[in-house]
N, C-alpha and C positions, 0 to 999 in steps of 0.2 A: 755740531756733530764732529766727533773725533774718529779718525780711521788710522789704525796703526798696522804697519806691515813689518814683520821681522825679516830684515834683508841679510843678516849674517848671524851665525850661531846655531846651536843645536835645534832651535825651533824655527829655522829658516823656512819662510813660506807661511808661517802662522799669521793670521789676520784677525784683528780685533776692530770692531766698529760698533760704537754705542753712543747713545745720547744720555750721559749721566754726569753728575757733578764731579765725581772722583773716580779715577782709574788707577788701580795699584799695579805696579810692575815688580816682579821678583821671582825667587825660586820657591817660595812657600806655596803649598797646594791651593791656598785660598786666594792667591793673587788673581786679579782680573786678567792680566796678560802674563801667562806663566812662561818663565825663561829658565829652563832647567840647567843651564851652564853652571859649572862648579864655582866659578869666580864671581857669579852674581849673588848678591845677598838675598836672604829670604824675603825681606821687605826692603827692596832696593830704592824705589822712588814712587812718587805719586803725581799724576797729572790732574790738576784742578781746573774746572770750567766755571767761570762766573760771567754770565752774559756772553759778551763778545771776547772776553779775556780768557786766555788759556795759559796756565803756568805749570812748569815742572819743578818739583821739589825733591831733592835728594834726601833720603831718610838716614843720612850719616852712614852710608854703605861702606863696606871695607875697602873696595877697590875704586870707588868713586864713580861720578857721572860727568859727561861732557855733552854739550850741544854743538853740532856741526851746522853752520849756516853759511853755505857757499864755501869760501876758503877760510872762513873764520871759525875758530874753536873756542867755545866758552866753557870754562871749568865751573861746574856747579859745586862750589865749595864755600868755605867760610867767608871768602872775600866778597861773595855776592849774597851772603846770607842763606846759602844752600838752596837758592830758588832763582829760576830764570823764566822770563816770559817766552812762550813758544809762538812761532809763526808757521803758516802753511809752507811746507817744503822742508822744514827743519828735520834733522836726523839726530836721534839720541845715540850716544856712544857710551855703553855701560860696561863696567867691570875692567878686566885686564886690558892694559894699553896695547899689548902686542896682538892679541886676538879678541878684540872687544865684540860685544853684541851690538849690532846696528839695528835701530828701529826707525823706520820712516814715519813721519808725522804728516797727516793731511787734515787741515782744519777747514770745515765748511760751515758757514753761517746760513741758517734756514730762515725764511720769512716766517713771522709769527702765525700767519693764517694758513701756511702750507705744511701739512704734516709730512714727516719723512716717510717716503715710500721706498723700501729697499728693492722693489721690483723695477724701478725706473733708473734711467741714467746708465753710466758705465760701471757702476760699483759692482752689481751682481754679474755682469757679463765679463768682467775682467778676468784674465787668466792668471791664476795665482801660481807662483813657482812651486814645484813639488818639494816636499819635506825631505830631510836627510834620510828618513826611513822608507821613502818611496811612496808614502801616502800623500794625499792631496786634500786641499780645501776645495769643495765643489759648490757650484751654484746650480740649482735645478732650473729648468726652463719655466717661463712664466705661463705657458699654456696649461690649463687645469681642466680636467674633465668635470663637467657639472655634477655628475652623479657621485664622484669621489674626488673632492678637492685634493690636489697634490701638495703635500707639505713641501716647503722650500728647504732643501737640504743645505745646511751651512757647513757642516764638517762630516767627512766620511772616513772611517778607518777600517780597512779590511782586517779580517781575523788573523791573516798572516803577519800583520804588523804587531801582534800582541807581544812578541818577544822583545821588540825594540821599545815598546811602551813599558814593559816590565823593567828593562835595563835603565830606562830614564827614571822610573820611580825608585829603583834600588840605589841609584846614585845620590838620592836625597834621603839621609838618615831619618829625618822627620816624617817624610811621606811613607817610608818603608815601615817605620814603627807603627804608624796609624793603619797602614794596610794590613799588617800582620794581626793587629788587634781586631779589625773588623772581619777578617777571614777565619778567625779561630773557630767560631761556632760552625761555620760551613764545613770545616774539615772533620768535625765529630758528629754531624747530623746523619742519622740513618733513615728514619721514617720520613716520608715525603712531606708531611705536615711540619716536621722539625726543620726540614730544608727550607720550606717557605718562610718559617719564622726567622731562620738564620739569614736568608736573603734580605728580608725586611731590615734587620739590624745592620747588615753590611751596607746596604744601599744608603740608608739614612745617615750612617756615620761617614761613609766615603764621599757622599754628595750632600753637603750641608744644605744646599738650596732646594733639594728634592722634597716635595710635599706629598706626592702620590706615586705609587708604583703598581703596575699590573703585570702579572706573569701569564703569558699564553704558551701552552704546550701543544706540540703537534699531535693531531689525531689522524691515524691512518685507517680508521674504520670505514671510511667512505671510498668512493671511486678514486678520489685524489686527496692528498694530504691537506688538512686545514689546520688552522691554529686557533685554539679555543682558550679563552681567558679562564684561568682556574682559580686565581686569587687576586684580590685588590687590597692594598694596605695604604693607610693614611697616617702620616706622621702625627703623633700625639693621640691617636685613637687606640684604645685598648681592645675594642672588639675587632675580631679578625675579619669580619665581613667588610668593614669600612663602607665606602660609598661606591656606586657603580662608576667606573672610569672607562669610557669607551676606548677600545683599541683603535689607533689610527691605522686604517688599512693601508694607506699609502706608505707610511713609515715601515709597517711590518713587511709590506711587499718589497720595499727597497732593501731592508735588512736581509730578507731571505734570498732575493735575487742576486744581490751583490755580495752576500756573505760578509757583511760589514756592519760595524757599529755606526749609527747615524745620529747626528745632531741636527734637528730640523726646527724651523719656525712654522708652527702649525696654525697660523692666524686664521686662514680661511675656514678651516674646520670649526674654529671656535666662534668667530664673530662675523664671518662672511667676507666676500671678496673685496669690498670697498674700504675696509678698515686697514690702517697701517699697523704693523707690528709694534713700532715704537709709539706712535701716536695713541693707540688704544692700550698700550702697555700689555699687549698679549705676550704670553710667556712661551718658552720653548719646550720641545719634547725630545727625549733621547730614546733611541731603540737599540738594544744590544742583543746580538744572537747568543743563544746557548747552543753550542756545537759539540759534536763528537765525530772527529774525522771529517768526512764529507757531508755528514748529516746535520741539519739544523733541527735541534730538539725542541726549540721554543724561542720566544722573543720576550725580553724584559723591557717594558716601556716605563719610563720615568718622566714625570711631569713636575712643573713648578706652577702652582695655582694660587699662591698666596702673596707673592711679592713681584713688583715690577722687575723687568730685566730678563736676561736670558742666561741659559747655561753657557759655560765656557768650554773650550777645548780640553782643559785639564779635567773638568767634570766628566767628560766623555771617556777620557783615558782611564780615570779611576773606576768608572762604571764598567769599562771593558775588562779590567782586571777582576772585578767582582764577578762579571759574567763568565770569565774563564773558569774560576773556581766553582761558581754555581752550576756550570755545565757538568762538571764532574760529579758534583753532589747530587744533582737531579738524576743523572744517568745511573749512579750507584743506588740511589733510593728507589728508582724504578726497578732495577734488577733485584734489589732486596724485597720489594713488594711482590715481584713475580715469583721469587723463591718462596716467600711466605704464602702466597696464594697457591702455589703448587703443593707446598707442604700441607696447607689447610685442605686443599682439594683431595690430597692423598689420604689425610686423616679422615675427612668426611666420607670419602669413598670406602675406606677401610671400615669405618664405623657403620656405614650403611650396609656394607656386605656382611659385617659381623652381625648386625641387628637382623638383617634379612635371613642370614643362616640360622640365627637363634630362633627367629620367628618361624622360619621354614620347618624347623624340627622342634617347635615349642613343646615343652614337656619332656623331651628326651635330653637328659642331662648326662654329660660326659666330656672330659677333657683328655682322656687317655688316647694313645695312638690307635688302639683298637676301635674306639668310638669314632675318632676322626676318619678312619678308614671306612667305617660304616656309613657316616654322613656323606662321604664322597660317592660311594656306591648308590646311595639313595638319590643323590642329586642327579645322577646320570639316568635314572630310570623313571623319575616322576612324570615326565611329559611324554612317555612312550605309551603304546597300547599293549605291550607284552604283559603276560601274567608274571606275578612275582611270588616266589616261594620263600617265606621267612622261616628260618630254622633257629631254634634256640631252646634252652631249658625252660621249665616252668618258672614264671616270675621274672623273666628278663625284659618283658615289655613288648611282646610281639604285636599286640593290638595297637599299641601306641605308635609303633613304626608303620603299621598298615594305615592308620589314620593320617599320619604325616605324608605318606605317599599320595593319598587321595587329595588332601586339602592343599597340597602344593602343585597339583596337576591341573590341567585344563578342565577336569571334571569337578572341580571343587564346588561349583554352584549347584551340583546335583547331589543326590543322596549317597551317604556312606552307611552301609548296613552291615552289621556283624552278626554272624551265626556260629555258635559252637556246635560242631558236628557230633560231639560226644554227648551232648545234653539231651538228645531226643532219640527215640527208637526209629528204625528205618522208615516206617510208614508215615509217621508224623513229620519226620525230617523232610521226606519227599514232598509232602503237602506244603510244608513251610517254604521250601525252596521254589517249587513249581506252581503252587496254588491248586485249587480243586473246584469242581463244579458242584452245585447243590445235589445231594443224594449220592455222591461218588462213594461214600462209605458211611457207616453208622456214625451219626453225630454231625455230618456235613449238612447243616440246615440251610446254608446259603452259599453263594459263590464267594470265593476268596482268591485274591491276587497273591501270587507267590513273590518271594523276595527278589527273584531275578527280574520280574516285571516291575516291581517297585523301584528297583535299583537301575532301571533303564537309563542310560546316559551317565550313570555314576559308577560306584565301586561296591562290590560285594566281597566282604572279608569272611573267608571260611576258616575258622580256627579249628585246630586239632583235626585237620583233614585226614590224618592217618587213621582216625577212628571211624571214618565213613565206611558203611557196608559196601561190598563189591558190586551188588546190583545197582546201587545208587551211583556208584562211580562211573558206570557206563553212561548214564543219562547226563551226568556232569560233563563227561568228555564230549558227547554230542552237542551240548549247548556251547562248549568252548569252540568246537570246530565249525558248527553251522550257524551259531547265533540264534538258535530257535529253542523255544520251550513249549511244552504241551501240558496244561493243567491235568490233574487226575480227573478221570471221568469225562474228558473233553476230547473231541476229535479235531479240534482247531489248533493249528500251530501258530504261535506268535513269535515275531522277530524282536529280539532285544539286543541292545548294545551295552554290555556290561563288562567291566574290567574285573578280573578275578585276582584277588590277593589271598593266598592261602598261607597257613602257618601250621607248624607241627613241632612237637618236642621229641618226636621219634626220628630215627634214621630211616628215611623212606627207602634207601637202597636195600636195607635189611628186610623191610616189609615186602618189597617187590620180590626179593630172593625167597622169602618165606611163603609167597603166594597170597599175601593178605592185601596187596595193593596192586592195581593194574599198572603194568609197565608203560602202556601207551599214555595213560593219564599222568604218570610220573614224568615222562619226558615232555608232556604238554605243559606241565606246571614248572618244570625245571629250566625254563627259558632264562630266567634271571634269579638265581638263588641269592639270598641275603642271610648271612649268619650273624646273630646277635651274641656277642661274647658273654660268658657267664661273669658274674660279679667277681668271683675269685681270680678271673683272668685280667681284671682291671681294678686292682685294689686301690690304685691311686685316685679312683673316682669316689671311693667310699666317703672321704671327708666332705666332698662337694655335695653328694647325695644326702648325707646325714644332715648337713646344715640346711639344705633345701627343705627336707621334711620337717626339721625342727622349726623352721620359720613358718611353714604351713600350719602345723598343728598348734603352735603357740598362738597363732592368730585365730584359728578355728575354735580353740578351747578357751581363749581369753586368759591364758596363763603364761606369763613371761618366764622364759628359762634363759639363763645367761649364756649357756653354751656347753661344750664338752670339755672335761678335763683331759689333760694329755694322756693319762693312763687309760681312761675310758676309750679315747679315740684309738690308741694303740691296740687295745683289745678288739675293737671293732674291725680294725684293718687286718688283724691276724686270724680272724674267724673266716671260715670258707663260705658261709651263707649259702647252704644248699637250696634255699628258697629264693635266692638271688635278690633283686631289687625289692620285690614284694615283701620278702622277709625283713629286709632292712627297714622298709617303711613301717611295717607293723611294729617293729622293735622301737623305733623312734616315737611312734604314737604312744606306746605303752610308757616310755620314759617320761614324756611330757606329763602324762597323767600322774606318774609316781613322784616326780621331783617336786621339791618345795618351790613356790613362786620366787623368781629372782635368783634361784640357786643354780649351780652347775651340775651337769650329769657326771656322777662319779662312777668309779669302777664297780662299787657295790650295788649300784642301781641296775646294772646290766643283767640280762637273763642268765641263769646258771649255765646254760649250754654255751654261752659266749665266753664267760669268765671261768669255765671249768677247765682246770689244768689237766684233767684226765684225758681230754681230747688230744691235747698236745703230746702227752706221754704215750698215747696209743700210736701216734704217728711216728714217734722216734724210738719206740720200744725195740731194743736190739734183740736179735736171735740169741738163743742160748749158745754159750761158748766160753772161751777164756775171757778174763777181764780185759785183756789187751784188745781182743776182737770186738767186744761190746763197746769199748771206748772209741775205737776207730770207726765203728758203724755210726755212733752218735755224732762224732766229729765230722764225718763225711756228710751226714744229713744237714748239719748246721752250716757247713760250707756251701752246699748246694742252695739252701734257703737264702743265705746271705747274698749269694751271687744273683739269685732271682729277684730279690728285693731291690738290688741296685742295677738291674738291667744288664747284668754281666760285666759291669764296670769294676775291674779288678782293683784299681786304685782306691775307689770309694769303699769297696768291700774290705780291703786290707785295713783302711783307716777305722772302719766301724768295728772290726774284730780286734783292733789294737795290735796288729802285727805289720811288718814291712811288706811291701809288694813282692820283694824277692822271697820272703818267707811264705807268702800265700802261694806263689808259683810253685815252690818246692812241695807244699802240701798237696796242691791240686795234681801235680805230676805223680806224686806217690799214690794217690787214689784213682789215677787214670781219668781225671776230669779235665776236659779240654776247655 
């Protein structure tokens, strides 16, 4: 057994104790005893053990080697064949003569039947002098809890010592080049899986003896932080899962509690308390923290499970530098994942809200500001009990809006019933709404429930309520106020819970003023008025609506149509559509029937009223007068239309008209247009 202690030099306090045939000394990263001093050669010398004989051989180093034996100095040069036998108590003097590295040599001969036990004797209890960087070589106590065997700590380097470790590596061009090579992938990895792959490459290149690595990351989801193994990698294995490598709890605990990199002999966890680390050739474990400020993000555990022997102090230092860069990479990857998850969550939420809004008003198509305003008003009223009055021209889709109000409310599981008040005479309409008893009038051969009773708990849509006779309006008002209905011919009053949604294409204020509509009913219905804009007020929705109807009717008729030509769409958008969306739908249905399969809708396919230029001429026909007056009238009309089409955007209007913005301002000022 050879025990080496560095007594002088940059690695002062470093201890090496092994039972192996050859021990290399030098500045190279793969040296068994790493001596980082600049004047020591990469492969400076080697100690050979053959039975009871121990010899030191200088590998023709630049600054030479000497053996100090008491007051005697033996130069290990060509005069002795570059080789000298070592005795217990000798000291090796390596490198520069004025400031040499001194290494104490202790040689112990063990009986053949007695395995070396590092937990006995003074070897593990000895106090090792601190290193120059303030770190120390530690020995763990021999007492081990039976439920969790305590790994024997051989070397510990606090994270604060990483700067000194880095300076040591940077002083060696060979080590620095290798370190930069292994860390290159870590600096470019973004995704967490990429970081895991980069850590694998870096560890196995920086620590040649490593065969297994396991990365545990901190989990804060419980009452207290825990460290959960997230990936295991095995050298030479292409599959990412590798094999299960248990995390040494004692090593992880030491790493976290001491905020330090730890090199430990974990023999008892592997083979039990009675076995010797050396005798059983049990291998060592290294644990390195991933840290960010005061937080320990995780622990990187590295094992050697393929070869006899143990990791060296230099292996721990290289792993510590890998851990430093891996800490930043893991932290950044986690932030990147959080940002991605937040973005994905936002996209998912936006998509959900958009889909919900589309489903909420399914069948109501419109992207214009006017329609978005309508959707916002509808969203506010769907889950209230108030009556809704829908105003709009014929063909704007009043029943569609009423249906959406019902099916997005809490009443959606009950009936939605629509009744056109202009479709029936007063007596029949009253019977339809309130029901009747058998014999109430001629033809009443049996009892009949009215729509109010059928719609109990649901919604009753009264279309064209402005056409309702005054006598019936009084009964509707009583039902709204009292929640009671009485069928024709019956003396029994029934309680109902019905929400009224009414619609009209008339201005009820004018009807009230003319005495054709009850003022009290008007105010009862006018709790939440909703106005549907005419199609000419939202021309930007015409392409969307036309494409929707084209898709519907090509599917229904089984006749594919390629789409609309630009000229045809421009004519559709310039037409006022007095019949609104209903007229547009009928026009598109006719176009699908008329067009050839696979062809485009051309201008000549449109109805004459849409492509008739006379309609446009009627709009801009100038009053009689001088030529100058008529031209100015037409020009003024064109300016107003252009401004309307561009939402009063003067820059866009000027560009469309082919004039400068200043020229447009001058013309508008001349015509008194603001």
